[in-house]
N, C-alpha and C positions, 0 to 999 in steps of 0.2 A: 465179377465181370467188370472190366474197365470201361468207363464211359468215354465218350468222345472228348469231353473236357479234361478228364484225367490224362488221356492219351496226348492231348495237345500240351498239357503242362509238362509231361515227361519229355516230350520233344523239345519244348522250350528250354527246360533245364539242361538237357543234353547240349543244345545249341549254345547256351550261356557257358557251360563248362568248356566246350570246345573253344569258344572265343577267349575265355580266360587263359586257357592253356596256350593258345597261339600267342597271346599278348605276353605271357611269361617267357615263352621261348624267344620272342623277339627282343625282349627287354633284358639283354645280357649285360651283366655288370662290366664296367670298364676294366676292372682288374682281370676278369676272366678273358675279355677280348685281348688284353695285353699279353697275358700268359700264353694264350693260344697262338698269338702272333709271334711271340718269341720262340715257341716250340717249332712253328712252321719255318721260321727263319733259320733255326738251328738245323732242321732237316735239310733245307735247301743247301746250306753251307756244307753239311756233312756229305751230301750226295755229290758235291763237286770233287770230293776227295776219295770217297769209298762207294762200293756197291751197297745197296740196301741191306743185303744179307750180312754185311760186316758192321753195320751201324747198330749200336746197342741203345737201349732206352736210357741206360746210365749215362752214356756219353752225350746223348741229346739233352738230358736234364742238366748236366754240367755246363754245356754250351749255352743253354737257355737261362740258367740260373734258377731252376725250379727243383722242387723235391720230386722224387719218383712217384710218391702218392698223388701229387698234383697232376703229373702226367697221366696216371691211370684214372684220374677223375674225369679226364676228357677223351682219352683214347685207349683202345685195347692193347695196342702194341705199335711198333714203328711202321708197320704196314698200314694200319688204320690211319695213322697220321699222314702217311703218303697219299692214301686214298682221299683223305680230306683235302689235301692240297690240290690233287688232280681234279676233284669235283668242283672246287672253287674256281680253278682255272677254266674248266669247261663252262661253268655257269657264266663266267665273265665273257667268254667268247660268244656264247649264245646271246647274252644280253646285248653285246656290241652288234652282233649281226641283226638282231631284231630292230635295232635303231637305224640301221642302214636302209636307204631307199634304193634297192637294186632292181626294182621293177619286174614284176611278173615272174616268169619261169626262167629268166636268164641265168646262166651259170655264173657263179661267183668267181671273179677274177682275182689274181694275186694282188693287183693294184687296189681293189676294193678292200681286201683283207688287211693290207698294209697301210691304209690311210691313218 
């Protein structure tokens, strides 16, 4: 039978593990950030010329100057990379809108969004 003290210790250890995991996730190596940034830039550049279905992982890696194994360490495929770019863009928009003082339930105007 587990005592209250043991139960509290397990909860505490789970809490510590969760905090350490979050810290590790936030503490991304500068090289990793650079690699991901280059892959995203390559995708944006490629999308200006081709449809996503015509963009290969190989071409993205050549444009970004990384190995395919490096690409696959971060993304499943070119669609996963695109999803990451889209998610980041939406997070940036949400963050921007949260910082705006638009007052109550007023609809957001184009002027507010384009500030």
